[in-house]
PDB file of N, CA, C and O in Angstrom:
ATOM      1  N   UNK A   1       0.772  -1.141  -0.022  1.00  0.00           N
ATOM      2  CA  UNK A   1      -0.082   0.134  -0.003  1.00  0.00           C
ATOM      3  C   UNK A   1       0.965   1.258  -0.042  1.00  0.00           C
ATOM      4  O   UNK A   1       2.138   1.119   0.303  1.00  0.00           O
ATOM      5  N   UNK A   2       0.450   2.298  -0.467  1.00  0.00           N
ATOM      6  CA  UNK A   2       1.039   3.545  -0.726  1.00  0.00           C
ATOM      7  C   UNK A   2       0.906   4.344   0.652  1.00  0.00           C
ATOM      8  O   UNK A   2      -0.094   4.381   1.369  1.00  0.00           O
ATOM      9  N   UNK A   3       2.140   4.979   0.865  1.00  0.00           N
ATOM     10  CA  UNK A   3       2.351   5.748   2.164  1.00  0.00           C
ATOM     11  C   UNK A   3       1.597   6.992   1.887  1.00  0.00           C
ATOM     12  O   UNK A   3       1.447   7.275   0.699  1.00  0.00           O
ATOM     13  N   UNK A   4       1.071   7.825   2.832  1.00  0.00           N
ATOM     14  CA  UNK A   4       0.374   8.985   2.718  1.00  0.00           C
ATOM     15  C   UNK A   4       1.397  10.267   2.554  1.00  0.00           C
ATOM     16  O   UNK A   4       2.445  10.318   3.198  1.00  0.00           O
ATOM     17  N   UNK A   5       1.058  11.138   1.774  1.00  0.00           N
ATOM     18  CA  UNK A   5       1.845  12.345   1.332  1.00  0.00           C
ATOM     19  C   UNK A   5       1.896  13.278   2.477  1.00  0.00           C
ATOM     20  O   UNK A   5       0.839  13.671   2.972  1.00  0.00           O
ATOM     21  N   UNK A   6       3.091  13.682   2.959  1.00  0.00           N
ATOM     22  CA  UNK A   6       3.116  14.597   4.153  1.00  0.00           C
ATOM     23  C   UNK A   6       2.804  16.067   3.698  1.00  0.00           C
ATOM     24  O   UNK A   6       2.793  16.986   4.516  1.00  0.00           O
ATOM     25  N   UNK A   7       2.536  16.266   2.295  1.00  0.00           N
ATOM     26  CA  UNK A   7       2.112  17.639   1.900  1.00  0.00           C
ATOM     27  C   UNK A   7       0.735  17.959   1.901  1.00  0.00           C
ATOM     28  O   UNK A   7       0.330  19.071   1.560  1.00  0.00           O
ATOM     29  N   UNK A   8      -0.099  16.919   2.315  1.00  0.00           N
ATOM     30  CA  UNK A   8      -1.616  17.163   2.474  1.00  0.00           C
ATOM     31  C   UNK A   8      -1.972  18.000   3.549  1.00  0.00           C
ATOM     32  O   UNK A   8      -1.344  17.819   4.592  1.00  0.00           O
ATOM     33  N   UNK A   9      -2.897  18.935   3.530  1.00  0.00           N
ATOM     34  CA  UNK A   9      -3.127  19.825   4.699  1.00  0.00           C
ATOM     35  C   UNK A   9      -3.443  18.973   6.051  1.00  0.00           C
ATOM     36  O   UNK A   9      -2.929  19.306   7.119  1.00  0.00           O
ATOM     37  N   UNK A  10      -4.225  17.973   5.956  1.00  0.00           N
ATOM     38  CA  UNK A  10      -4.626  17.137   7.254  1.00  0.00           C
ATOM     39  C   UNK A  10      -3.345  16.504   7.693  1.00  0.00           C
ATOM     40  O   UNK A  10      -3.055  16.525   8.889  1.00  0.00           O
ATOM     41  N   UNK A  11      -2.489  15.894   6.740  1.00  0.00           N
ATOM     42  CA  UNK A  11      -1.374  15.222   7.275  1.00  0.00           C
ATOM     43  C   UNK A  11      -0.324  16.246   8.024  1.00  0.00           C
ATOM     44  O   UNK A  11       0.382  15.920   8.978  1.00  0.00           O
ATOM     45  N   UNK A  12      -0.355  17.544   7.409  1.00  0.00           N
ATOM     46  CA  UNK A  12       0.570  18.415   8.037  1.00  0.00           C
ATOM     47  C   UNK A  12       0.152  18.809   9.368  1.00  0.00           C
ATOM     48  O   UNK A  12       0.983  18.890  10.272  1.00  0.00           O
ATOM     49  N   UNK A  13      -1.268  19.100   9.584  1.00  0.00           N
ATOM     50  CA  UNK A  13      -1.795  19.293  10.844  1.00  0.00           C
ATOM     51  C   UNK A  13      -1.337  18.178  11.772  1.00  0.00           C
ATOM     52  O   UNK A  13      -0.773  18.460  12.829  1.00  0.00           O
ATOM     53  N   UNK A  14      -1.562  16.925  11.410  1.00  0.00           N
ATOM     54  CA  UNK A  14      -1.340  15.797  12.281  1.00  0.00           C
ATOM     55  C   UNK A  14       0.058  15.738  12.559  1.00  0.00           C
ATOM     56  O   UNK A  14       0.359  15.462  13.720  1.00  0.00           O
ATOM     57  N   UNK A  15       0.980  15.941  11.735  1.00  0.00           N
ATOM     58  CA  UNK A  15       2.422  16.102  11.832  1.00  0.00           C
ATOM     59  C   UNK A  15       2.821  17.123  12.761  1.00  0.00           C
ATOM     60  O   UNK A  15       3.547  16.817  13.707  1.00  0.00           O
ATOM     61  N   UNK A  16       2.417  18.328  12.592  1.00  0.00           N
ATOM     62  CA  UNK A  16       2.680  19.410  13.494  1.00  0.00           C
ATOM     63  C   UNK A  16       2.165  18.939  15.105  1.00  0.00           C
ATOM     64  O   UNK A  16       2.926  19.003  16.071  1.00  0.00           O
ATOM     65  N   UNK A  17       0.956  18.533  15.176  1.00  0.00           N
ATOM     66  CA  UNK A  17       0.457  18.043  16.484  1.00  0.00           C
ATOM     67  C   UNK A  17       1.354  17.003  16.989  1.00  0.00           C
ATOM     68  O   UNK A  17       1.812  17.068  18.130  1.00  0.00           O
ATOM     69  N   UNK A  18       1.615  16.068  16.204  1.00  0.00           N
ATOM     70  CA  UNK A  18       2.603  14.913  16.820  1.00  0.00           C
ATOM     71  C   UNK A  18       3.915  15.478  17.218  1.00  0.00           C
ATOM     72  O   UNK A  18       4.440  15.136  18.278  1.00  0.00           O
ATOM     73  N   UNK A  19       4.456  16.314  16.426  1.00  0.00           N
ATOM     74  CA  UNK A  19       5.895  16.809  16.632  1.00  0.00           C
ATOM     75  C   UNK A  19       5.892  17.635  17.971  1.00  0.00           C
ATOM     76  O   UNK A  19       6.846  17.589  18.748  1.00  0.00           O
ATOM     77  N   UNK A  20       4.848  18.341  18.182  1.00  0.00           N
ATOM     78  CA  UNK A  20       4.589  19.128  19.340  1.00  0.00           C
ATOM     79  C   UNK A  20       4.496  18.325  20.579  1.00  0.00           C
ATOM     80  O   UNK A  20       5.113  18.611  21.605  1.00  0.00           O
ATOM     81  N   UNK A  21       3.669  17.265  20.446  1.00  0.00           N
ATOM     82  CA  UNK A  21       3.339  16.423  21.560  1.00  0.00           C
ATOM     83  C   UNK A  21       4.819  15.621  21.835  1.00  0.00           C
ATOM     84  O   UNK A  21       5.145  15.366  22.994  1.00  0.00           O
ATOM     85  N   UNK A  22       5.547  15.304  20.877  1.00  0.00           N
ATOM     86  CA  UNK A  22       6.694  14.437  20.993  1.00  0.00           C
ATOM     87  C   UNK A  22       7.662  15.417  21.809  1.00  0.00           C
ATOM     88  O   UNK A  22       8.354  14.928  22.702  1.00  0.00           O
ATOM     89  N   UNK A  23       7.730  16.764  21.534  1.00  0.00           N
ATOM     90  CA  UNK A  23       8.742  17.618  22.198  1.00  0.00           C
ATOM     91  C   UNK A  23       8.365  17.697  23.524  1.00  0.00           C
ATOM     92  O   UNK A  23       9.247  17.748  24.381  1.00  0.00           O
ATOM     93  N   UNK A  24       7.086  17.718  23.863  1.00  0.00           N
ATOM     94  CA  UNK A  24       6.655  17.838  25.280  1.00  0.00           C
ATOM     95  C   UNK A  24       6.665  16.620  26.036  1.00  0.00           C
ATOM     96  O   UNK A  24       7.010  16.723  27.213  1.00  0.00           O
ATOM     97  N   UNK A  25       6.335  15.410  25.569  1.00  0.00           N
ATOM     98  CA  UNK A  25       6.309  14.106  26.268  1.00  0.00           C
ATOM     99  C   UNK A  25       7.577  13.295  25.992  1.00  0.00           C
ATOM    100  O   UNK A  25       7.685  12.626  24.965  1.00  0.00           O
ATOM    101  N   UNK A  26       8.518  13.364  26.905  1.00  0.00           N
ATOM    102  CA  UNK A  26       9.924  12.739  26.744  1.00  0.00           C
ATOM    103  C   UNK A  26       9.723  11.242  26.931  1.00  0.00           C
ATOM    104  O   UNK A  26      10.729  10.535  26.887  1.00  0.00           O
ATOM    105  N   UNK A  27       8.573  10.701  27.128  1.00  0.00           N
ATOM    106  CA  UNK A  27       8.433   9.231  27.427  1.00  0.00           C
ATOM    107  C   UNK A  27       8.320   8.472  26.055  1.00  0.00           C
ATOM    108  O   UNK A  27       8.399   7.251  25.917  1.00  0.00           O
ATOM    109  N   UNK A  28       8.131   9.364  25.106  1.00  0.00           N
ATOM    110  CA  UNK A  28       8.204   8.562  23.634  1.00  0.00           C
ATOM    111  C   UNK A  28       9.587   8.425  23.327  1.00  0.00           C
ATOM    112  O   UNK A  28      10.397   9.326  23.546  1.00  0.00           O
ATOM    113  N   UNK A  29       9.938   7.113  22.731  1.00  0.00           N
ATOM    114  CA  UNK A  29      11.298   6.853  22.554  1.00  0.00           C
ATOM    115  C   UNK A  29      11.722   7.564  21.127  1.00  0.00           C
ATOM    116  O   UNK A  29      11.000   7.669  20.136  1.00  0.00           O
ATOM    117  N   UNK A  30      13.075   8.025  21.279  1.00  0.00           N
ATOM    118  CA  UNK A  30      13.525   8.539  19.779  1.00  0.00           C
ATOM    119  C   UNK A  30      13.516   7.558  18.830  1.00  0.00           C
ATOM    120  O   UNK A  30      13.637   6.375  19.148  1.00  0.00           O
ATOM    121  N   UNK A  31      13.394   7.894  17.771  1.00  0.00           N
ATOM    122  CA  UNK A  31      13.406   6.794  16.646  1.00  0.00           C
ATOM    123  C   UNK A  31      12.908   7.451  15.340  1.00  0.00           C
ATOM    124  O   UNK A  31      12.582   8.637  15.281  1.00  0.00           O
ATOM    125  N   UNK A  32      12.875   6.626  14.339  1.00  0.00           N
ATOM    126  CA  UNK A  32      12.479   6.972  12.998  1.00  0.00           C
ATOM    127  C   UNK A  32      10.981   7.160  12.888  1.00  0.00           C
ATOM    128  O   UNK A  32      10.271   6.237  13.287  1.00  0.00           O
ATOM    129  N   UNK A  33      10.463   8.170  12.430  1.00  0.00           N
ATOM    130  CA  UNK A  33       9.011   8.587  12.155  1.00  0.00           C
ATOM    131  C   UNK A  33       8.551   8.094  10.789  1.00  0.00           C
ATOM    132  O   UNK A  33       9.069   8.647   9.818  1.00  0.00           O
ATOM    133  N   UNK A  34       7.725   7.211  10.589  1.00  0.00           N
ATOM    134  CA  UNK A  34       7.352   6.768   9.301  1.00  0.00           C
ATOM    135  C   UNK A  34       5.786   7.145   9.266  1.00  0.00           C
ATOM    136  O   UNK A  34       5.037   6.990  10.231  1.00  0.00           O
ATOM    137  N   UNK A  35       5.402   7.659   8.022  1.00  0.00           N
ATOM    138  CA  UNK A  35       3.974   8.027   7.824  1.00  0.00           C
ATOM    139  C   UNK A  35       3.139   6.785   7.630  1.00  0.00           C
ATOM    140  O   UNK A  35       3.592   5.789   7.064  1.00  0.00           O
ATOM    141  N   UNK A  36       1.914   6.859   8.109  1.00  0.00           N
ATOM    142  CA  UNK A  36       1.031   5.568   7.922  1.00  0.00           C
ATOM    143  C   UNK A  36       0.613   5.501   6.495  1.00  0.00           C
ATOM    144  O   UNK A  36       0.917   6.306   5.614  1.00  0.00           O
ATOM    145  N   UNK A  37      -0.147   4.401   6.379  1.00  0.00           N
ATOM    146  CA  UNK A  37      -0.836   4.180   5.110  1.00  0.00           C
ATOM    147  C   UNK A  37      -2.169   4.955   5.022  1.00  0.00           C
ATOM    148  O   UNK A  37      -2.914   5.049   5.998  1.00  0.00           O
ATOM    149  N   UNK A  38      -2.438   5.490   3.858  1.00  0.00           N
ATOM    150  CA  UNK A  38      -3.755   6.466   3.726  1.00  0.00           C
ATOM    151  C   UNK A  38      -4.988   5.596   3.929  1.00  0.00           C
ATOM    152  O   UNK A  38      -5.205   4.576   3.275  1.00  0.00           O
ATOM    153  N   UNK A  39      -5.799   6.088   4.909  1.00  0.00           N
ATOM    154  CA  UNK A  39      -7.219   5.549   5.081  1.00  0.00           C
ATOM    155  C   UNK A  39      -7.011   4.432   6.106  1.00  0.00           C
ATOM    156  O   UNK A  39      -7.990   3.769   6.449  1.00  0.00           O
ATOM    157  N   UNK A  40      -5.763   4.170   6.635  1.00  0.00           N
ATOM    158  CA  UNK A  40      -5.553   3.087   7.649  1.00  0.00           C
ATOM    159  C   UNK A  40      -5.192   3.769   8.898  1.00  0.00           C
ATOM    160  O   UNK A  40      -4.867   4.957   8.894  1.00  0.00           O
ATOM    161  N   UNK A  41      -5.237   3.056   9.972  1.00  0.00           N
ATOM    162  CA  UNK A  41      -4.657   3.594  11.336  1.00  0.00           C
ATOM    163  C   UNK A  41      -3.326   2.675  11.497  1.00  0.00           C
ATOM    164  O   UNK A  41      -3.268   1.520  11.074  1.00  0.00           O
ATOM    165  N   UNK A  42      -2.436   3.232  12.056  1.00  0.00           N
ATOM    166  CA  UNK A  42      -2.105   4.550  12.702  1.00  0.00           C
ATOM    167  C   UNK A  42      -1.722   5.500  11.608  1.00  0.00           C
ATOM    168  O   UNK A  42      -1.515   5.187  10.435  1.00  0.00           O
ATOM    169  N   UNK A  43      -1.643   6.852  12.197  1.00  0.00           N
ATOM    170  CA  UNK A  43      -1.226   7.985  11.244  1.00  0.00           C
ATOM    171  C   UNK A  43       0.440   7.970  11.087  1.00  0.00           C
ATOM    172  O   UNK A  43       1.058   8.393  10.110  1.00  0.00           O
ATOM    173  N   UNK A  44       0.973   7.414  12.214  1.00  0.00           N
ATOM    174  CA  UNK A  44       2.601   7.474  12.127  1.00  0.00           C
ATOM    175  C   UNK A  44       3.020   6.108  12.989  1.00  0.00           C
ATOM    176  O   UNK A  44       2.337   5.471  13.791  1.00  0.00           O
ATOM    177  N   UNK A  45       4.212   5.917  12.594  1.00  0.00           N
ATOM    178  CA  UNK A  45       4.939   4.886  13.296  1.00  0.00           C
ATOM    179  C   UNK A  45       6.284   5.278  13.689  1.00  0.00           C
ATOM    180  O   UNK A  45       7.034   5.828  12.882  1.00  0.00           O
ATOM    181  N   UNK A  46       6.668   4.993  15.029  1.00  0.00           N
ATOM    182  CA  UNK A  46       7.879   5.200  15.425  1.00  0.00           C
ATOM    183  C   UNK A  46       8.648   3.909  15.490  1.00  0.00           C
ATOM    184  O   UNK A  46       8.229   2.951  16.140  1.00  0.00           O
ATOM    185  N   UNK A  47       9.696   3.888  14.860  1.00  0.00           N
ATOM    186  CA  UNK A  47      10.448   2.650  14.804  1.00  0.00           C
ATOM    187  C   UNK A  47      11.773   2.936  15.540  1.00  0.00           C
ATOM    188  O   UNK A  47      12.560   3.749  15.055  1.00  0.00           O
ATOM    189  N   UNK A  48      12.052   2.281  16.725  1.00  0.00           N
ATOM    190  CA  UNK A  48      13.016   2.377  17.550  1.00  0.00           C
ATOM    191  C   UNK A  48      13.550   1.044  18.380  1.00  0.00           C
ATOM    192  O   UNK A  48      12.754   0.386  19.049  1.00  0.00           O
ATOM    193  N   UNK A  49      14.712   0.753  18.305  1.00  0.00           N
ATOM    194  CA  UNK A  49      15.272  -0.271  19.171  1.00  0.00           C
ATOM    195  C   UNK A  49      14.489  -1.583  18.814  1.00  0.00           C
ATOM    196  O   UNK A  49      14.125  -2.284  19.758  1.00  0.00           O
ATOM    197  N   UNK A  50      14.209  -1.960  17.577  1.00  0.00           N
ATOM    198  CA  UNK A  50      13.594  -3.134  17.198  1.00  0.00           C
ATOM    199  C   UNK A  50      12.093  -3.163  17.484  1.00  0.00           C
ATOM    200  O   UNK A  50      11.436  -4.181  17.266  1.00  0.00           O
ATOM    201  N   UNK A  51      11.578  -2.099  17.950  1.00  0.00           N
ATOM    202  CA  UNK A  51      10.187  -2.095  18.315  1.00  0.00           C
ATOM    203  C   UNK A  51       9.491  -0.973  17.314  1.00  0.00           C
ATOM    204  O   UNK A  51      10.089  -0.030  16.796  1.00  0.00           O
ATOM    205  N   UNK A  52       8.190  -1.272  17.175  1.00  0.00           N
ATOM    206  CA  UNK A  52       7.319  -0.138  16.391  1.00  0.00           C
ATOM    207  C   UNK A  52       6.117   0.128  17.218  1.00  0.00           C
ATOM    208  O   UNK A  52       5.336  -0.713  17.663  1.00  0.00           O
ATOM    209  N   UNK A  53       6.073   1.604  17.383  1.00  0.00           N
ATOM    210  CA  UNK A  53       4.875   2.109  18.135  1.00  0.00           C
ATOM    211  C   UNK A  53       3.911   2.850  17.108  1.00  0.00           C
ATOM    212  O   UNK A  53       4.359   3.698  16.337  1.00  0.00           O
ATOM    213  N   UNK A  54       2.739   2.538  17.127  1.00  0.00           N
ATOM    214  CA  UNK A  54       1.735   3.114  16.394  1.00  0.00           C
ATOM    215  C   UNK A  54       1.228   4.465  17.073  1.00  0.00           C
ATOM    216  O   UNK A  54       1.049   4.489  18.291  1.00  0.00           O
ATOM    217  N   UNK A  55       1.019   5.486  16.357  1.00  0.00           N
ATOM    218  CA  UNK A  55       0.351   6.741  16.812  1.00  0.00           C
ATOM    219  C   UNK A  55      -0.667   7.116  15.992  1.00  0.00           C
ATOM    220  O   UNK A  55      -0.437   7.278  14.793  1.00  0.00           O
ATOM    221  N   UNK A  56      -2.002   7.317  16.543  1.00  0.00           N
ATOM    222  CA  UNK A  56      -3.018   7.930  15.876  1.00  0.00           C
ATOM    223  C   UNK A  56      -3.313   9.277  16.473  1.00  0.00           C
ATOM    224  O   UNK A  56      -3.473   9.483  17.676  1.00  0.00           O
ATOM    225  N   UNK A  57      -3.369  10.172  15.514  1.00  0.00           N
ATOM    226  CA  UNK A  57      -3.639  11.653  15.970  1.00  0.00           C
ATOM    227  C   UNK A  57      -5.121  11.868  15.814  1.00  0.00           C
ATOM    228  O   UNK A  57      -5.702  11.449  14.812  1.00  0.00           O
ATOM    229  N   UNK A  58      -5.777  12.539  16.818  1.00  0.00           N
ATOM    230  CA  UNK A  58      -7.222  12.697  16.882  1.00  0.00           C
ATOM    231  C   UNK A  58      -7.459  14.126  17.073  1.00  0.00           C
ATOM    232  O   UNK A  58      -6.972  14.706  18.043  1.00  0.00           O
ATOM    233  N   UNK A  59      -8.185  14.732  16.197  1.00  0.00           N
ATOM    234  CA  UNK A  59      -8.462  16.200  16.393  1.00  0.00           C
ATOM    235  C   UNK A  59      -9.832  16.321  17.256  1.00  0.00           C
ATOM    236  O   UNK A  59     -10.811  15.609  17.027  1.00  0.00           O
ATOM    237  N   UNK A  60      -9.787  17.269  18.235  1.00  0.00           N
ATOM    238  CA  UNK A  60     -10.982  17.478  19.027  1.00  0.00           C
ATOM    239  C   UNK A  60     -11.462  18.890  18.702  1.00  0.00           C
ATOM    240  O   UNK A  60     -10.658  19.820  18.639  1.00  0.00           O
ATOM    241  N   UNK A  61     -12.724  19.046  18.503  1.00  0.00           N
ATOM    242  CA  UNK A  61     -13.500  20.192  18.160  1.00  0.00           C
ATOM    243  C   UNK A  61     -14.482  20.333  19.142  1.00  0.00           C
ATOM    244  O   UNK A  61     -15.173  19.366  19.462  1.00  0.00           O
ATOM    245  N   UNK A  62     -14.649  21.661  19.765  1.00  0.00           N
ATOM    246  CA  UNK A  62     -15.510  22.102  20.548  1.00  0.00           C
ATOM    247  C   UNK A  62     -16.570  22.894  20.007  1.00  0.00           C
ATOM    248  O   UNK A  62     -16.235  23.849  19.307  1.00  0.00           O
ATOM    249  N   UNK A  63     -17.956  22.646  20.227  1.00  0.00           N
ATOM    250  CA  UNK A  63     -19.005  23.393  19.485  1.00  0.00           C
ATOM    251  C   UNK A  63     -18.880  24.797  19.745  1.00  0.00           C
ATOM    252  O   UNK A  63     -18.244  25.119  20.749  1.00  0.00           O
ATOM    253  N   UNK A  64     -19.353  25.651  19.050  1.00  0.00           N
ATOM    254  CA  UNK A  64     -19.403  27.149  19.268  1.00  0.00           C
ATOM    255  C   UNK A  64     -20.446  27.310  20.231  1.00  0.00           C
ATOM    256  O   UNK A  64     -21.519  26.707  20.204  1.00  0.00           O
ATOM    257  N   UNK A  65     -20.004  28.337  21.274  1.00  0.00           N
ATOM    258  CA  UNK A  65     -20.941  28.676  22.300  1.00  0.00           C
ATOM    259  C   UNK A  65     -21.234  30.067  22.175  1.00  0.00           C
ATOM    260  O   UNK A  65     -20.549  30.817  21.480  1.00  0.00           O
ATOM    261  N   UNK A  66     -22.229  30.432  22.827  1.00  0.00           N
ATOM    262  CA  UNK A  66     -22.736  31.834  22.727  1.00  0.00           C
ATOM    263  C   UNK A  66     -21.811  32.725  23.626  1.00  0.00           C
ATOM    264  O   UNK A  66     -21.539  33.892  23.347  1.00  0.00           O
ATOM    265  N   UNK A  67     -21.355  32.061  24.731  1.00  0.00           N
ATOM    266  CA  UNK A  67     -20.472  32.616  25.584  1.00  0.00           C
ATOM    267  C   UNK A  67     -19.072  31.826  25.692  1.00  0.00           C
ATOM    268  O   UNK A  67     -19.130  30.635  26.000  1.00  0.00           O
ATOM    269  N   UNK A  68     -18.097  32.287  25.509  1.00  0.00           N
ATOM    270  CA  UNK A  68     -16.842  31.381  25.374  1.00  0.00           C
ATOM    271  C   UNK A  68     -16.332  31.345  26.892  1.00  0.00           C
ATOM    272  O   UNK A  68     -16.278  32.339  27.617  1.00  0.00           O
ATOM    273  N   UNK A  69     -15.979  30.085  27.246  1.00  0.00           N
ATOM    274  CA  UNK A  69     -15.400  29.927  28.465  1.00  0.00           C
ATOM    275  C   UNK A  69     -14.125  30.724  28.526  1.00  0.00           C
ATOM    276  O   UNK A  69     -13.423  31.042  27.566  1.00  0.00           O
ATOM    277  N   UNK A  70     -13.921  31.007  29.840  1.00  0.00           N
ATOM    278  CA  UNK A  70     -12.554  31.732  30.277  1.00  0.00           C
ATOM    279  C   UNK A  70     -11.321  30.908  29.810  1.00  0.00           C
ATOM    280  O   UNK A  70     -11.386  29.714  29.520  1.00  0.00           O
ATOM    281  N   UNK A  71     -10.230  31.636  29.767  1.00  0.00           N
ATOM    282  CA  UNK A  71      -8.857  31.039  29.240  1.00  0.00           C
ATOM    283  C   UNK A  71      -8.611  29.908  30.385  1.00  0.00           C
ATOM    284  O   UNK A  71      -8.177  28.807  30.043  1.00  0.00           O
ATOM    285  N   UNK A  72      -8.874  30.173  31.652  1.00  0.00           N
ATOM    286  CA  UNK A  72      -8.554  29.204  32.657  1.00  0.00           C
ATOM    287  C   UNK A  72      -9.504  27.868  32.399  1.00  0.00           C
ATOM    288  O   UNK A  72      -9.066  26.725  32.532  1.00  0.00           O
ATOM    289  N   UNK A  73     -10.678  28.133  32.065  1.00  0.00           N
ATOM    290  CA  UNK A  73     -11.566  26.898  31.852  1.00  0.00           C
ATOM    291  C   UNK A  73     -11.016  26.201  30.638  1.00  0.00           C
ATOM    292  O   UNK A  73     -10.842  24.985  30.728  1.00  0.00           O
ATOM    293  N   UNK A  74     -10.712  26.830  29.486  1.00  0.00           N
ATOM    294  CA  UNK A  74     -10.149  25.998  28.485  1.00  0.00           C
ATOM    295  C   UNK A  74      -8.924  25.367  28.551  1.00  0.00           C
ATOM    296  O   UNK A  74      -8.631  24.385  27.869  1.00  0.00           O
ATOM    297  N   UNK A  75      -7.986  26.061  29.590  1.00  0.00           N
ATOM    298  CA  UNK A  75      -6.721  25.197  29.942  1.00  0.00           C
ATOM    299  C   UNK A  75      -7.007  24.040  30.622  1.00  0.00           C
ATOM    300  O   UNK A  75      -6.356  23.023  30.383  1.00  0.00           O
ATOM    301  N   UNK A  76      -8.102  24.053  31.633  1.00  0.00           N
ATOM    302  CA  UNK A  76      -8.397  22.940  32.375  1.00  0.00           C
ATOM    303  C   UNK A  76      -8.905  21.778  31.560  1.00  0.00           C
ATOM    304  O   UNK A  76      -8.538  20.633  31.826  1.00  0.00           O
ATOM    305  N   UNK A  77      -9.749  22.045  30.565  1.00  0.00           N
ATOM    306  CA  UNK A  77     -10.286  21.102  29.593  1.00  0.00           C
ATOM    307  C   UNK A  77      -9.164  20.548  28.855  1.00  0.00           C
ATOM    308  O   UNK A  77      -9.037  19.335  28.690  1.00  0.00           O
ATOM    309  N   UNK A  78      -8.263  21.501  28.361  1.00  0.00           N
ATOM    310  CA  UNK A  78      -7.133  20.838  27.539  1.00  0.00           C
ATOM    311  C   UNK A  78      -6.229  20.079  28.239  1.00  0.00           C
ATOM    312  O   UNK A  78      -5.583  19.245  27.604  1.00  0.00           O
ATOM    313  N   UNK A  79      -6.040  20.208  29.505  1.00  0.00           N
ATOM    314  CA  UNK A  79      -5.205  19.541  30.560  1.00  0.00           C
ATOM    315  C   UNK A  79      -5.809  18.122  30.598  1.00  0.00           C
ATOM    316  O   UNK A  79      -5.142  17.108  30.388  1.00  0.00           O
ATOM    317  N   UNK A  80      -7.282  18.136  30.916  1.00  0.00           N
ATOM    318  CA  UNK A  80      -7.985  16.925  31.054  1.00  0.00           C
ATOM    319  C   UNK A  80      -7.924  15.995  29.891  1.00  0.00           C
ATOM    320  O   UNK A  80      -7.723  14.786  30.009  1.00  0.00           O
ATOM    321  N   UNK A  81      -8.122  16.668  28.672  1.00  0.00           N
ATOM    322  CA  UNK A  81      -7.934  15.772  27.456  1.00  0.00           C
ATOM    323  C   UNK A  81      -6.512  15.244  27.236  1.00  0.00           C
ATOM    324  O   UNK A  81      -6.322  14.128  26.754  1.00  0.00           O
ATOM    325  N   UNK A  82      -5.552  16.037  27.585  1.00  0.00           N
ATOM    326  CA  UNK A  82      -4.181  15.415  27.463  1.00  0.00           C
ATOM    327  C   UNK A  82      -3.907  14.325  28.370  1.00  0.00           C
ATOM    328  O   UNK A  82      -3.267  13.344  27.995  1.00  0.00           O
ATOM    329  N   UNK A  83      -4.412  14.457  29.684  1.00  0.00           N
ATOM    330  CA  UNK A  83      -4.199  13.505  30.642  1.00  0.00           C
ATOM    331  C   UNK A  83      -4.888  12.050  30.099  1.00  0.00           C
ATOM    332  O   UNK A  83      -4.359  10.940  30.148  1.00  0.00           O
ATOM    333  N   UNK A  84      -6.105  12.364  29.616  1.00  0.00           N
ATOM    334  CA  UNK A  84      -6.688  11.053  29.127  1.00  0.00           C
ATOM    335  C   UNK A  84      -6.106  10.400  28.095  1.00  0.00           C
ATOM    336  O   UNK A  84      -6.073   9.171  28.019  1.00  0.00           O
ATOM    337  N   UNK A  85      -5.564  11.269  27.153  1.00  0.00           N
ATOM    338  CA  UNK A  85      -4.904  10.708  26.017  1.00  0.00           C
ATOM    339  C   UNK A  85      -3.643   9.970  26.220  1.00  0.00           C
ATOM    340  O   UNK A  85      -3.322   8.957  25.598  1.00  0.00           O
ATOM    341  N   UNK A  86      -2.836  10.654  27.296  1.00  0.00           N
ATOM    342  CA  UNK A  86      -1.752   9.793  27.727  1.00  0.00           C
ATOM    343  C   UNK A  86      -1.733   8.810  28.770  1.00  0.00           C
ATOM    344  O   UNK A  86      -0.855   7.949  28.829  1.00  0.00           O
ATOM    345  N   UNK A  87      -2.719   8.913  29.637  1.00  0.00           N
ATOM    346  CA  UNK A  87      -3.001   8.030  30.722  1.00  0.00           C
ATOM    347  C   UNK A  87      -3.395   6.582  30.396  1.00  0.00           C
ATOM    348  O   UNK A  87      -3.646   5.791  31.305  1.00  0.00           O
TER     349      UNK A  87
END
């Protein structure tokens, strides 16, 4: 199967999100990043030390609200989402 092109807008967003996460979370092993197969999971593979780790990037959208929550409330939600994703 053909690998996904890193120049597609969605793949670029996923790559940026993953690279940001990788820079923050030092528990991910260093290794070669390989793009996934289009239409299949995972989005990326990390190949390191004879192991392969699959990474699926999920975008989270919040519905528009009449009154926007405060910055503190948004930070709390973001922290909870990150905790659930890594826990």
